C-alpha positions as CSV (number, residue, x, y, z in Angstrom):
1,M,-56.7,45.5,-40.0
2,A,-56.1,44.3,-43.5
3,A,-56.0,46.8,-46.4
4,A,-57.6,46.3,-49.8
5,A,-55.8,44.2,-52.3
6,G,-52.8,46.0,-53.8
7,L,-52.8,48.9,-51.3
8,G,-50.6,49.7,-48.4
9,L,-51.4,52.1,-45.5
10,A,-50.6,55.6,-46.5
11,G,-51.6,57.1,-43.2
12,C,-50.3,54.4,-40.9
13,A,-47.3,53.4,-38.9
14,S,-43.7,53.5,-40.0
15,G,-42.6,50.9,-42.4
16,Q,-45.9,50.5,-44.3
17,Q,-46.1,52.2,-47.7
18,A,-48.9,53.6,-49.9
19,A,-49.3,52.1,-53.3
20,S,-51.5,54.9,-54.5
21,G,-51.4,58.7,-54.6
22,A,-47.7,58.7,-55.5
23,P,-46.2,60.8,-58.4
24,G,-47.6,59.6,-61.7
25,S,-51.0,58.8,-60.4
26,G,-54.1,60.2,-62.1
27,A,-54.2,63.1,-59.8
28,S,-51.2,64.7,-61.4
29,S,-53.3,66.0,-64.3
30,S,-54.8,68.7,-62.1
31,T,-51.6,70.7,-61.9
32,T,-52.1,72.2,-65.4
33,V,-55.1,74.3,-64.4
34,A,-54.4,78.0,-64.1
35,P,-55.1,79.6,-60.7
36,T,-58.1,81.9,-60.4
37,T,-57.9,85.5,-59.1
38,T,-61.0,85.2,-56.9
39,V,-60.6,87.0,-53.6
40,A,-62.5,85.8,-50.6
41,P,-64.7,88.4,-48.8
42,T,-62.8,90.4,-46.2
43,T,-63.9,90.9,-42.6
44,T,-63.0,93.3,-39.9
45,S,-61.1,92.2,-36.9
46,T,-64.2,91.8,-34.7
47,T,-67.0,91.1,-37.2
48,E,-67.5,87.5,-38.3
49,Q,-68.7,86.3,-41.7
50,P,-72.0,84.3,-41.5
51,G,-71.5,80.7,-40.9
52,W,-68.1,81.1,-39.2
53,T,-67.5,81.1,-35.4
54,P,-64.4,82.6,-33.9
55,V,-62.5,80.3,-31.6
56,S,-59.1,82.2,-31.2
57,T,-58.4,85.8,-30.8
58,V,-55.1,87.8,-30.6
59,G,-55.3,91.3,-29.2
60,G,-59.0,91.4,-29.7
61,A,-58.8,90.4,-33.4
62,I,-60.1,87.1,-34.7
63,A,-57.1,84.8,-35.5
64,V,-58.8,81.4,-35.9
65,D,-62.5,80.7,-36.8
66,T,-64.4,77.5,-37.6
67,Q,-67.4,76.1,-39.3
68,S,-69.0,72.7,-39.9
69,V,-70.7,71.8,-43.1
70,T,-72.6,68.7,-44.2
71,E,-71.8,67.7,-47.8
72,S,-74.3,66.1,-50.3
73,T,-72.9,62.7,-49.4
74,G,-74.1,63.2,-45.8
75,H,-70.6,63.5,-44.4
76,Q,-69.8,66.3,-42.0
77,V,-66.6,68.3,-42.6
78,T,-65.1,70.7,-40.0
79,L,-63.1,73.7,-41.2
80,F,-60.7,76.0,-39.4
81,R,-59.5,79.2,-40.9
82,F,-56.2,80.7,-39.9
83,R,-56.2,84.5,-40.6
84,A,-53.3,85.8,-42.7
85,G,-51.2,88.4,-40.8
86,R,-52.5,87.3,-37.4
87,V,-50.9,83.9,-37.3
88,R,-47.6,82.3,-38.3
89,F,-46.7,78.6,-38.7
90,G,-44.1,76.1,-37.7
91,L,-43.3,72.7,-39.2
92,H,-42.3,69.8,-36.8
93,V,-40.8,66.4,-37.4
94,G,-42.1,63.4,-35.5
95,S,-40.1,61.1,-33.3
96,A,-40.3,58.4,-35.9
97,D,-41.1,60.1,-39.2
98,P,-39.8,61.7,-41.2
99,P,-36.3,60.4,-40.5
100,H,-34.0,63.4,-40.1
101,G,-30.5,61.8,-39.9
102,T,-27.9,64.5,-39.2
103,A,-30.3,67.4,-39.7
104,T,-30.4,69.9,-36.9
105,V,-33.8,69.8,-35.2
106,V,-34.3,72.6,-32.7
107,A,-36.9,72.6,-29.9
108,D,-39.5,74.4,-32.0
109,S,-39.3,71.9,-34.8
110,G,-39.0,68.6,-32.9
111,P,-41.6,66.0,-32.0
112,S,-43.1,68.0,-29.2
113,I,-44.1,71.7,-29.0
114,G,-41.1,73.6,-27.5
115,P,-41.2,76.3,-24.8
116,D,-40.9,79.2,-27.2
117,E,-44.0,78.1,-29.1
118,T,-46.0,77.2,-26.1
119,A,-46.7,80.8,-25.0
120,V,-48.0,81.8,-28.4
121,L,-49.7,78.6,-29.5
122,L,-53.1,78.9,-31.0
123,A,-53.5,75.5,-32.8
124,A,-51.7,72.4,-34.1
125,F,-52.7,69.9,-36.7
126,N,-51.4,66.8,-38.4
127,G,-49.0,66.7,-41.4
128,G,-49.1,64.4,-44.4
129,F,-48.4,60.8,-45.3
130,E,-45.3,59.1,-43.9
131,S,-42.1,59.6,-45.8
132,T,-42.1,56.0,-47.3
133,A,-45.4,56.8,-49.2
134,G,-43.6,58.6,-52.0
135,A,-46.0,61.5,-51.8
136,G,-43.5,64.3,-52.0
137,G,-40.6,66.1,-50.3
138,F,-39.9,67.6,-46.9
139,E,-37.6,70.5,-46.0
140,L,-37.1,71.6,-42.4
141,N,-35.5,75.0,-41.5
142,G,-33.7,75.0,-44.8
143,Q,-32.5,71.4,-44.6
144,V,-33.7,68.9,-47.2
145,L,-34.9,65.7,-45.6
146,F,-36.6,64.4,-48.8
147,P,-36.2,66.2,-52.1
148,V,-39.2,68.3,-53.2
149,Q,-41.0,67.3,-56.4
150,T,-42.4,69.4,-59.2
151,G,-46.2,69.2,-59.5
152,M,-46.8,68.3,-55.9
153,A,-49.1,70.3,-53.6
154,S,-47.0,72.0,-51.1
155,L,-47.2,73.8,-47.8
156,V,-44.4,76.4,-47.9
157,I,-43.4,78.3,-44.8
158,D,-41.0,81.2,-45.2
159,T,-38.5,82.5,-42.7
160,S,-41.0,85.0,-41.1
161,G,-43.5,82.1,-40.4
162,S,-45.9,83.1,-43.2
163,A,-47.3,80.2,-45.1
164,R,-49.0,79.4,-48.4
165,I,-50.3,76.4,-50.3
166,G,-49.4,76.0,-53.9
167,V,-48.1,73.6,-56.6
168,W,-44.3,73.3,-56.5
169,G,-42.7,74.6,-59.7
170,S,-45.9,76.5,-60.7
171,S,-47.3,78.8,-58.0
172,V,-44.7,78.1,-55.3
173,P,-42.1,79.1,-54.4
174,V,-42.7,82.8,-55.1
175,P,-39.6,84.4,-56.8
176,G,-37.3,85.8,-54.1
177,E,-39.2,84.0,-51.3
178,Q,-37.0,83.0,-48.3
179,V,-38.3,79.5,-47.9
180,A,-37.7,77.9,-44.5
181,S,-39.7,74.7,-44.6
182,V,-41.8,72.7,-47.2
183,R,-44.2,69.8,-46.7
184,Q,-45.6,68.1,-49.8
185,N,-48.3,65.6,-50.1
186,L,-49.6,64.4,-53.4
187,P,-50.8,66.5,-56.4
188,P,-53.3,69.2,-55.5
189,L,-56.8,68.3,-54.2
190,V,-58.1,71.7,-55.4
191,V,-56.4,73.9,-58.0
192,G,-57.6,77.1,-59.6
193,G,-60.5,77.1,-57.2
194,Q,-61.9,73.8,-58.5
195,P,-61.6,70.2,-57.3
196,S,-59.0,68.0,-59.0
197,P,-60.3,66.1,-62.0
198,A,-59.1,63.0,-60.2
199,V,-61.1,63.8,-57.0
200,G,-63.5,60.9,-57.6
201,D,-60.6,58.3,-58.0
202,I,-60.3,57.1,-54.4
203,A,-57.0,55.3,-55.1
204,S,-55.3,58.6,-56.1
205,W,-55.7,59.9,-52.5
206,G,-54.0,57.2,-50.5
207,A,-54.7,53.7,-49.2
208,T,-57.2,53.3,-46.4
209,L,-57.4,50.9,-43.4
210,G,-59.7,48.1,-44.4
211,G,-60.0,49.4,-47.9
212,G,-62.9,51.7,-47.0
213,V,-63.7,54.8,-49.1
214,A,-65.2,57.1,-46.4
215,V,-62.5,57.3,-43.8
216,A,-60.8,59.9,-41.6
217,R,-59.3,62.5,-43.9
218,S,-57.7,65.9,-43.6
219,S,-56.6,68.7,-45.9
220,L,-55.1,72.2,-46.0
221,A,-55.8,75.0,-48.4
222,E,-55.2,78.7,-49.1
223,D,-58.0,81.1,-50.0
224,G,-57.9,84.2,-52.2
225,A,-57.2,86.4,-49.2
226,G,-54.1,84.4,-48.1
227,N,-55.8,82.6,-45.2
228,L,-55.0,78.9,-44.7
229,L,-58.0,76.6,-44.3
230,Y,-57.8,73.2,-42.6
231,A,-60.6,70.8,-43.4
232,A,-61.1,67.3,-41.8
233,S,-63.6,64.7,-41.0
234,M,-63.5,61.3,-39.3
235,S,-65.6,59.9,-42.2
236,A,-65.3,61.6,-45.6
237,L,-64.5,61.1,-49.3
238,P,-61.8,63.2,-51.0
239,V,-64.6,65.1,-52.8
240,D,-66.2,66.1,-49.5
241,L,-63.0,67.9,-48.4
242,A,-62.5,69.5,-51.8
243,D,-66.1,70.7,-52.0
244,A,-66.1,72.1,-48.5
245,L,-62.8,73.9,-49.2
246,V,-64.0,75.4,-52.5
247,S,-67.2,76.6,-50.8
248,A,-65.0,78.3,-48.2
249,G,-63.0,80.1,-50.9
250,A,-60.1,77.8,-51.4
251,V,-57.9,78.4,-54.5
252,T,-55.4,75.6,-53.9
253,A,-55.6,72.7,-51.5
254,M,-53.6,69.6,-50.6
255,E,-54.7,66.5,-48.9
256,L,-52.9,65.8,-45.6
257,D,-52.9,62.5,-43.7
258,I,-55.8,60.0,-43.7
259,N,-57.1,57.2,-41.4
260,P,-58.3,57.7,-37.8
261,E,-55.0,57.4,-36.0
262,W,-53.5,60.4,-37.6
263,V,-56.2,63.0,-38.3
264,Q,-56.1,65.5,-35.4
265,L,-56.3,69.2,-34.6
266,A,-56.3,71.1,-31.3
267,W,-57.0,74.8,-30.7
268,A,-56.7,77.4,-27.9
269,A,-58.9,80.4,-27.4
270,T,-56.0,82.7,-26.6
271,P,-52.2,82.3,-27.2
272,G,-50.8,79.7,-24.8
273,G,-54.3,78.8,-23.5
274,S,-55.6,75.3,-22.8
275,L,-56.2,73.2,-25.9
276,T,-59.5,71.8,-27.2
277,P,-59.9,68.9,-29.7
278,G,-61.0,70.3,-33.0
279,V,-62.2,67.4,-35.2
280,P,-65.4,65.8,-33.8
281,G,-64.6,62.2,-32.9
282,Q,-60.8,62.4,-33.3
283,N,-58.8,59.7,-31.7
284,R,-56.0,61.7,-30.3
285,P,-56.2,64.0,-27.2
286,A,-55.9,67.8,-27.5
287,G,-52.5,67.7,-25.8
288,Q,-50.9,65.1,-28.0
289,Y,-48.4,67.4,-29.7
290,Q,-47.4,68.9,-26.4
291,V,-46.6,65.5,-25.1
292,G,-44.9,64.5,-28.3
293,W,-45.9,62.6,-31.4
294,T,-44.4,60.1,-33.8
295,R,-45.3,61.9,-37.0
296,D,-44.9,65.4,-38.4
297,F,-47.3,68.2,-37.6
298,V,-47.8,72.0,-38.0
299,T,-48.2,74.6,-35.3
300,V,-50.2,77.8,-35.6
301,L,-48.8,80.7,-33.5
302,A,-49.9,84.2,-32.7
303,A,-48.1,86.6,-35.0
304,G,-46.1,89.4,-33.5
């Protein structure tokens, strides 16, 4: 399919490059907003907040829950919340992207989910734009594959598997943090608990197949309680994801990959259980990351 004039395919196959959303785009202005101190409401291990449905438990405690919201545009957004302290995270490279050269890629960071992760796997979801898009850096197990960039929204995973979302050079890394892996993707979609001032500029959030505006999109955020939130839709605007995440308590958020080939999440009811597709209408099967995938992805594992 042809892309709109002047745009590449940010969320597409290797060798094609995004012409938008790179450093220096209008979205970068959002990094100057100070974070809020809002704390999301707490819940007990067995009592759910209204609007949320538990999908994964660990030792009887809710580890992953979900909700679906319809935004004012009419687009439906599906959210998954990964509970801090009950899950840990792993970053994987794909078989084709990002290129990792001589970097050491162990089984639990390669293009398929390794045996050590399989027994404790609760969910897995897509990463960001391909490495040629110029959307930020990538570190894997302490090895720099692409240099991280100041001002970019970042998923930071420490050596214990805990993760946070922040703006590199501002809110992350935390002083003294033992960083293991970093995945960046564009300036923040949400910062300080508010959508980016550039959220309405479609070109700032990556090129789309066919030049459409409402396409498959995904995102990742952190709320005030330290939970990570994944939000995705097979047809949405950037503002739909931002608004859904803010309504769910997000303080900082980053857009992940876009376009239908790459937006995908799968979840299991219990650690190591059978996987279920998480985004209504997603193209890829639930077991795609177990079989192996060409692009980077993130695993969500039972803590312990």
